[in-house]
VMD Tcl script that builds the backbone (N, CA, C; Angstrom):
set m [mol new atoms 234]
animate dup $m
set s [atomselect $m all]
$s set {name element resname resid chain x y z} {
  {N N UNK 1 A 10.117 0.249 7.577}
  {CA C UNK 1 A 10.938 -0.691 6.837}
  {C C UNK 1 A 10.032 -1.725 6.187}
  {N N UNK 2 A 10.248 -1.993 4.937}
  {CA C UNK 2 A 9.443 -2.955 4.195}
  {C C UNK 2 A 10.261 -4.224 4.007}
  {N N UNK 3 A 9.639 -5.368 4.296}
  {CA C UNK 3 A 10.352 -6.632 4.165}
  {C C UNK 3 A 10.604 -6.948 2.693}
  {N N UNK 4 A 11.671 -7.681 2.397}
  {CA C UNK 4 A 11.965 -8.041 1.002}
  {C C UNK 4 A 10.819 -8.813 0.341}
  {N N UNK 5 A 10.134 -9.668 1.088}
  {CA C UNK 5 A 9.028 -10.447 0.520}
  {C C UNK 5 A 7.880 -9.533 0.111}
  {N N UNK 6 A 7.570 -8.512 0.920}
  {CA C UNK 6 A 6.502 -7.575 0.580}
  {C C UNK 6 A 6.863 -6.784 -0.675}
  {N N UNK 7 A 8.121 -6.411 -0.815}
  {CA C UNK 7 A 8.572 -5.712 -2.019}
  {C C UNK 7 A 8.415 -6.625 -3.230}
  {N N UNK 8 A 8.812 -7.889 -3.085}
  {CA C UNK 8 A 8.696 -8.863 -4.175}
  {C C UNK 8 A 7.238 -9.046 -4.599}
  {N N UNK 9 A 6.347 -9.174 -3.626}
  {CA C UNK 9 A 4.919 -9.331 -3.907}
  {C C UNK 9 A 4.381 -8.085 -4.603}
  {N N UNK 10 A 4.782 -6.911 -4.143}
  {CA C UNK 10 A 4.317 -5.661 -4.727}
  {C C UNK 10 A 4.742 -5.471 -6.171}
  {N N UNK 11 A 5.821 -6.136 -6.582}
  {CA C UNK 11 A 6.316 -6.009 -7.950}
  {C C UNK 11 A 5.791 -7.101 -8.875}
  {N N UNK 12 A 5.091 -8.094 -8.325}
  {CA C UNK 12 A 4.564 -9.205 -9.128}
  {C C UNK 12 A 3.418 -8.714 -10.008}
  {N N UNK 13 A 3.420 -9.092 -11.276}
  {CA C UNK 13 A 2.413 -8.618 -12.225}
  {C C UNK 13 A 1.003 -9.125 -11.924}
  {N N UNK 14 A 0.877 -10.305 -11.311}
  {CA C UNK 14 A -0.437 -10.894 -11.058}
  {C C UNK 14 A -0.961 -10.647 -9.648}
  {N N UNK 15 A -0.279 -9.807 -8.881}
  {CA C UNK 15 A -0.700 -9.540 -7.503}
  {C C UNK 15 A -0.961 -8.051 -7.340}
  {N N UNK 16 A -2.114 -7.737 -6.772}
  {CA C UNK 16 A -2.441 -6.346 -6.446}
  {C C UNK 16 A -2.532 -6.258 -4.926}
  {N N UNK 17 A -1.661 -5.481 -4.310}
  {CA C UNK 17 A -1.660 -5.318 -2.863}
  {C C UNK 17 A -2.723 -4.284 -2.493}
  {N N UNK 18 A -3.658 -4.685 -1.639}
  {CA C UNK 18 A -4.711 -3.788 -1.177}
  {C C UNK 18 A -4.529 -3.570 0.318}
  {N N UNK 19 A -4.152 -2.363 0.695}
  {CA C UNK 19 A -4.031 -2.042 2.108}
  {C C UNK 19 A -5.349 -1.486 2.608}
  {N N UNK 20 A -5.550 -1.562 3.899}
  {CA C UNK 20 A -6.760 -1.068 4.546}
  {C C UNK 20 A -7.996 -1.705 3.917}
  {N N UNK 21 A -7.961 -3.040 3.824}
  {CA C UNK 21 A -9.059 -3.799 3.232}
  {C C UNK 21 A -9.231 -5.101 4.002}
  {N N UNK 22 A -10.427 -5.680 3.907}
  {CA C UNK 22 A -10.739 -6.937 4.586}
  {C C UNK 22 A -11.163 -7.982 3.568}
  {N N UNK 23 A -10.700 -9.215 3.744}
  {CA C UNK 23 A -11.137 -10.320 2.893}
  {C C UNK 23 A -12.506 -10.774 3.370}
  {N N UNK 24 A -13.477 -10.793 2.452}
  {CA C UNK 24 A -14.837 -11.222 2.774}
  {C C UNK 24 A -15.009 -12.712 2.506}
  {N N UNK 25 A -14.453 -13.204 1.397}
  {CA C UNK 25 A -14.563 -14.629 1.079}
  {C C UNK 25 A -13.511 -15.011 0.047}
  {N N UNK 26 A -13.207 -16.309 0.016}
  {CA C UNK 26 A -12.299 -16.879 -0.981}
  {C C UNK 26 A -12.988 -18.118 -1.534}
  {N N UNK 27 A -13.107 -18.194 -2.861}
  {CA C UNK 27 A -13.762 -19.330 -3.507}
  {C C UNK 27 A -12.867 -19.875 -4.604}
  {N N UNK 28 A -12.967 -21.179 -4.863}
  {CA C UNK 28 A -12.213 -21.803 -5.938}
  {C C UNK 28 A -11.118 -22.692 -5.403}
  {N N UNK 29 A -10.166 -23.000 -6.275}
  {CA C UNK 29 A -9.061 -23.872 -5.896}
  {C C UNK 29 A -7.738 -23.168 -6.193}
  {N N UNK 30 A -6.663 -23.787 -5.753}
  {CA C UNK 30 A -5.341 -23.200 -5.921}
  {C C UNK 30 A -5.078 -22.893 -7.396}
  {N N UNK 31 A -4.740 -21.654 -7.686}
  {CA C UNK 31 A -4.468 -21.224 -9.044}
  {C C UNK 31 A -5.682 -20.714 -9.799}
  {N N UNK 32 A -6.883 -21.058 -9.342}
  {CA C UNK 32 A -8.135 -20.632 -9.981}
  {C C UNK 32 A -9.111 -20.241 -8.889}
  {N N UNK 33 A -8.963 -19.049 -8.367}
  {CA C UNK 33 A -9.798 -18.639 -7.245}
  {C C UNK 33 A -10.224 -17.190 -7.387}
  {N N UNK 34 A -11.242 -16.834 -6.638}
  {CA C UNK 34 A -11.720 -15.455 -6.576}
  {C C UNK 34 A -11.759 -15.039 -5.117}
  {N N UNK 35 A -11.310 -13.830 -4.859}
  {CA C UNK 35 A -11.304 -13.281 -3.507}
  {C C UNK 35 A -12.218 -12.064 -3.496}
  {N N UNK 36 A -13.165 -12.052 -2.572}
  {CA C UNK 36 A -14.049 -10.899 -2.415}
  {C C UNK 36 A -13.456 -10.032 -1.309}
  {N N UNK 37 A -13.162 -8.763 -1.650}
  {CA C UNK 37 A -12.476 -7.852 -0.736}
  {C C UNK 37 A -13.347 -6.629 -0.481}
  {N N UNK 38 A -13.384 -6.204 0.772}
  {CA C UNK 38 A -14.096 -4.973 1.152}
  {C C UNK 38 A -13.048 -3.917 1.474}
  {N N UNK 39 A -12.979 -2.879 0.637}
  {CA C UNK 39 A -12.045 -1.778 0.888}
  {C C UNK 39 A -12.675 -0.813 1.880}
  {N N UNK 40 A -11.886 -0.350 2.813}
  {CA C UNK 40 A -12.362 0.633 3.789}
  {C C UNK 40 A -12.144 2.046 3.254}
  {N N UNK 41 A -12.917 2.988 3.789}
  {CA C UNK 41 A -12.777 4.392 3.383}
  {C C UNK 41 A -11.419 4.926 3.839}
  {N N UNK 42 A -10.831 5.756 3.022}
  {CA C UNK 42 A -9.536 6.364 3.340}
  {C C UNK 42 A -9.675 7.870 3.434}
  {N N UNK 43 A -8.782 8.462 4.188}
  {CA C UNK 43 A -8.755 9.922 4.247}
  {C C UNK 43 A -7.465 10.460 3.629}
  {N N UNK 44 A -6.659 9.563 3.059}
  {CA C UNK 44 A -5.419 9.959 2.400}
  {C C UNK 44 A -5.524 9.569 0.925}
  {N N UNK 45 A -5.210 10.494 0.039}
  {CA C UNK 45 A -5.220 10.232 -1.397}
  {C C UNK 45 A -3.938 9.477 -1.746}
  {N N UNK 46 A -4.064 8.181 -2.062}
  {CA C UNK 46 A -2.887 7.359 -2.330}
  {C C UNK 46 A -2.114 7.813 -3.565}
  {N N UNK 47 A -2.786 8.455 -4.511}
  {CA C UNK 47 A -2.107 8.946 -5.714}
  {C C UNK 47 A -1.148 10.094 -5.384}
  {N N UNK 48 A -1.445 10.837 -4.324}
  {CA C UNK 48 A -0.621 11.992 -3.949}
  {C C UNK 48 A 0.333 11.688 -2.792}
  {N N UNK 49 A 0.197 10.523 -2.178}
  {CA C UNK 49 A 1.007 10.168 -1.010}
  {C C UNK 49 A 2.480 10.012 -1.395}
  {N N UNK 50 A 3.352 10.636 -0.598}
  {CA C UNK 50 A 4.795 10.527 -0.812}
  {C C UNK 50 A 5.469 9.704 0.278}
  {N N UNK 51 A 4.692 9.268 1.284}
  {CA C UNK 51 A 5.250 8.490 2.376}
  {C C UNK 51 A 5.997 9.321 3.398}
  {N N UNK 52 A 5.717 10.608 3.460}
  {CA C UNK 52 A 6.457 11.514 4.353}
  {C C UNK 52 A 6.062 11.357 5.824}
  {N N UNK 53 A 4.853 10.839 6.102}
  {CA C UNK 53 A 4.414 10.633 7.479}
  {C C UNK 53 A 3.694 11.809 8.102}
  {N N UNK 54 A 3.505 12.897 7.369}
  {CA C UNK 54 A 2.817 14.071 7.905}
  {C C UNK 54 A 1.407 13.722 8.362}
  {N N UNK 55 A 0.713 12.873 7.626}
  {CA C UNK 55 A -0.657 12.497 7.992}
  {C C UNK 55 A -0.681 11.738 9.320}
  {N N UNK 56 A 0.338 10.924 9.568}
  {CA C UNK 56 A 0.405 10.170 10.823}
  {C C UNK 56 A 0.582 11.125 11.993}
  {N N UNK 57 A 1.437 12.118 11.812}
  {CA C UNK 57 A 1.693 13.091 12.876}
  {C C UNK 57 A 0.468 13.937 13.194}
  {N N UNK 58 A -0.344 14.250 12.186}
  {CA C UNK 58 A -1.499 15.119 12.413}
  {C C UNK 58 A -2.799 14.358 12.671}
  {N N UNK 59 A -2.779 13.043 12.580}
  {CA C UNK 59 A -3.996 12.241 12.771}
  {C C UNK 59 A -4.404 12.227 14.243}
  {N N UNK 60 A -5.681 12.488 14.535}
  {CA C UNK 60 A -6.142 12.500 15.926}
  {C C UNK 60 A -6.328 11.101 16.519}
  {N N UNK 61 A -6.288 10.066 15.682}
  {CA C UNK 61 A -6.497 8.694 16.154}
  {C C UNK 61 A -5.160 8.088 16.533}
  {N N UNK 62 A -5.099 7.498 17.715}
  {CA C UNK 62 A -3.886 6.821 18.163}
  {C C UNK 62 A -4.060 5.343 17.876}
  {N N UNK 63 A -3.217 4.816 16.996}
  {CA C UNK 63 A -3.318 3.417 16.586}
  {C C UNK 63 A -2.609 2.532 17.599}
  {N N UNK 64 A -3.324 1.571 18.126}
  {CA C UNK 64 A -2.761 0.595 19.052}
  {C C UNK 64 A -2.908 -0.776 18.403}
  {N N UNK 65 A -1.833 -1.346 17.847}
  {CA C UNK 65 A -1.971 -2.650 17.202}
  {C C UNK 65 A -2.432 -3.705 18.199}
  {N N UNK 66 A -3.285 -4.589 17.741}
  {CA C UNK 66 A -3.798 -5.662 18.587}
  {C C UNK 66 A -2.969 -6.905 18.320}
  {N N UNK 67 A -2.340 -7.409 19.364}
  {CA C UNK 67 A -1.530 -8.610 19.245}
  {C C UNK 67 A -2.347 -9.773 19.776}
  {N N UNK 68 A -2.611 -10.789 18.933}
  {CA C UNK 68 A -3.415 -11.915 19.399}
  {C C UNK 68 A -2.705 -12.688 20.507}
  {N N UNK 69 A -3.499 -13.225 21.418}
  {CA C UNK 69 A -2.954 -14.034 22.506}
  {C C UNK 69 A -2.382 -15.323 21.930}
  {N N UNK 70 A -1.354 -15.886 22.577}
  {CA C UNK 70 A -0.799 -17.155 22.094}
  {C C UNK 70 A -1.890 -18.217 22.033}
  {N N UNK 71 A -1.837 -18.995 20.981}
  {CA C UNK 71 A -2.844 -20.030 20.755}
  {C C UNK 71 A -2.396 -21.344 21.370}
  {N N UNK 72 A -3.350 -22.191 21.698}
  {CA C UNK 72 A -3.016 -23.531 22.190}
  {C C UNK 72 A -3.098 -24.533 21.046}
  {N N UNK 73 A -3.021 -24.028 19.806}
  {CA C UNK 73 A -3.073 -24.882 18.623}
  {C C UNK 73 A -1.859 -25.809 18.637}
  {N N UNK 74 A -2.024 -27.089 18.244}
  {CA C UNK 74 A -0.903 -28.043 18.268}
  {C C UNK 74 A 0.312 -27.587 17.463}
  {N N UNK 75 A 0.104 -26.851 16.379}
  {CA C UNK 75 A 1.231 -26.392 15.567}
  {C C UNK 75 A 2.005 -25.267 16.238}
  {N N UNK 76 A 1.427 -24.663 17.263}
  {CA C UNK 76 A 2.055 -23.539 17.952}
  {C C UNK 76 A 3.090 -24.009 18.970}
  {N N UNK 77 A 3.065 -25.279 19.326}
  {CA C UNK 77 A 4.017 -25.800 20.292}
  {C C UNK 77 A 3.684 -25.440 21.722}
  {N N UNK 78 A 2.483 -24.960 21.987}
  {CA C UNK 78 A 2.083 -24.588 23.346}
  {C C UNK 78 A 1.281 -25.699 23.947}
}
mol reanalyze $m
mol bondsrecalc $m
mol representation Tube
mol addrep $m
């Protein structure tokens, strides 16, 4: 399920959504900035992907999402 905000961002003309990538640096100010991104290697051709999930079923890697521990940051209320 895709959230409405992600759909909205994906349709914005000035935003390019890059999945499986890491932000290396951000420079500049609000509205005038550059982001350096490192794309990771993929084994799925995104141009041919239909979202069927076959690759997930046949992938030998078991993905375990990492959930960060609760923070003691003042904004967290902890």
